[in-house]
Every structure is written in structure tokens, then in C-alpha cells.
C-alpha positions in Angstrom: -0.9 19.4 3.5 -2.9 16.5 5.2 -3.8 12.8 5.5 -7.1 10.9 6.4 -6.9 7.5 6.3 -10.1 5.7 5.6 -11.4 2.3 5.0 -9.8 0.0 7.6 -12.1 -1.9 9.7 -12.8 -6.1 10.5 -12.2 -8.8 8.3 -12.0 -12.2 8.9 -9.1 -14.4 7.4 -8.3 -14.4 4.0 -10.9 -11.2 3.0 -9.8 -8.6 1.6 -9.7 -4.2 2.9 -9.0 -1.0 0.6 -7.7 1.3 2.0 -7.8 5.1 1.2 -5.8 8.1 2.0 -7.1 11.3 0.9 -4.6 14.6 0.5 -6.0 18.0 0.7 -3.4 19.9 -0.6 -1.7 18.5 -3.8 1.0 16.4 -3.7 3.8 16.9 -7.1 7.2 17.3 -8.0 9.7 14.5 -6.6 7.6 12.5 -3.5 7.1 8.9 -1.9 3.9 8.4 -0.8 3.7 5.0 1.0 1.7 2.7 3.6 3.2 1.6 7.5 1.3 -0.2 9.6 2.3 -0.4 13.8 1.0 -3.7 15.3 0.3 -3.4 19.4 4.2 -3.4 20.9 6.0 -3.6 18.0 8.0 -1.0 15.6 6.0 1.0 12.7 7.5 -0.9 9.3 6.8 0.1 5.6 3.8 -1.8 3.6 4.2 -0.3 0.2 5.7 3.3 -1.6 5.0 4.3 -4.3 7.4 7.1 -6.2 7.0 9.8 -8.1 8.5 7.8 -11.2 6.0 5.0 -10.7 8.2 2.7 -9.3 6.2 0.1 -6.1 8.1 -1.5 -3.3 6.5 -4.3 -1.2 7.4 -5.5 2.4 8.2 -9.5 2.1 5.2 -10.3 3.7 2.5 -8.4 2.1 3.9 -9.2 -2.0 1.3 -10.5 -4.2 -1.7 -10.2 -1.3 -1.0 -6.4 -1.7 -0.6 -3.6 -4.0 -0.3 0.2 -4.3 -2.1 2.8 -5.8 -2.8 6.0 -6.6 -5.8 8.5 -9.0 -3.6 11.6 -9.3 -6.8 13.6 -10.3 -8.8 12.7 -6.6 -5.1 13.4 -4.7 -6.2 9.8 -3.3 -3.7 7.0 -2.2 -5.1 3.1 -2.2 -3.7 -0.2 -1.0 -5.9 -2.8 -1.9 -5.1 -5.8 1.2 -6.5 -9.5 -0.5 -5.7 -12.5 1.2 -5.6 -11.2 4.9 -4.2 -13.1 7.5 -4.3 -12.1 11.3 -0.6 -10.9 11.5 -2.0 -8.4 9.1 -3.8 -7.1 12.2 -2.6 -3.4 12.9 -2.5 0.5 12.3 -2.1 1.6 9.1 -0.7 5.2 8.3 -0.8 6.7 5.3 2.9 9.0 4.9 4.0 11.3 1.9 7.7 12.7 1.6 7.6 15.6 -0.7 10.8 17.0 -1.8 10.1 21.1 -3.0 13.3 23.6 -4.1 16.0 21.0 -2.3 13.9 21.1 1.0 11.9 17.8 2.4 8.5 17.5 3.7 7.2 14.1 5.5 3.4 14.0 6.6 1.2 11.4 8.3 -2.1 10.2 8.3 -4.1 9.6 11.9 -3.7 5.9 11.1 -6.8 3.5 10.7 -7.4 0.2 12.2 -7.1 -3.1 10.6 -8.7 -6.1 12.6 -7.8 -9.6 10.8 -9.6 -11.8 12.8 -12.6 -14.5 12.6 
């Protein structure tokens, strides 16, 4: 499985962006899809995740502003980001963990830069 993110860019505070993560292979069975981000000189942190059972989880800092979703037919995951703040500036990474026949596989995208600045 290869993951390719898109949708990053420069946006003013209060603006919106929608990130996409397209998976080249099939994601099936038991899996978790997630968005992480990493700001300069900071550790990578979980932003939001979505399980194969449909459960979602968000970092406190983005609750009520960000929304994670998935288009099964297009094998694509999204992160809708609203009311963006300068502290949301980071490289955003797509992540998938898939469990198949008792084995766990993890995949990362290459990252997409999000910059929130006036």
C-alpha cells in the first residue's frame, strides 16, 4: 500500500483546508487510518484517527474544528480542517495500520505542508 497526501498549502488564520490521502492498494479487514502532524522541532503527534468499525478520535487541540472521513469507493481518506490557527502549522502525514491474518502492517505517506499565517 502506498499513501499519497495532497491538499496542503498556505492559508490565513480562520481559513479552511481539506487534506486527502489516496491509497494505491486495498485497505480491508481490521484497520486504523489516521492523520499525524509534526511541527518544526516537535514530536510527531496524532491529529485524528478512524477505525474500520467507524470510530473516530481527535486530539483535544483540534476537536470541533477538524473532521476525519473516508471514501471507501475511492480508497481515500480526508481531513477537513476549519478555523485554522497558526499553531496548526506542520507537516501532515497520512498513516494506515492494517491487520491481516494476525500480522500488522503500517504505512506512512510522504507528508504535506500546512502553513497557517497572515
